[in-house]
C-alpha angles and dihedrals in degrees: 000000000000138000119311107244090211100054105004094236119139114219106240096168095267114145142175093288093063101021093128093055119102106218099185091223129120090322094059117205094353126107119206088247091056092045091053091050091049092048091052090050103041111003099255136079086249129007091242089065094060094103090059104046132086134200115272118262117242089258091055098052 
């Protein structure tokens, strides 16, 4: 599916039911839960991804 340009998370099928699980897939050591926390704090799935993200478009909010 590709990386989200807003948060830099790649959809690997993880969902609310297993959001705390670290899958060790394309998102490395991050769980969806951690990525959501980071996004709320800094605007990216991980602070190291800040150079790659953009603000959401009005249609993405």
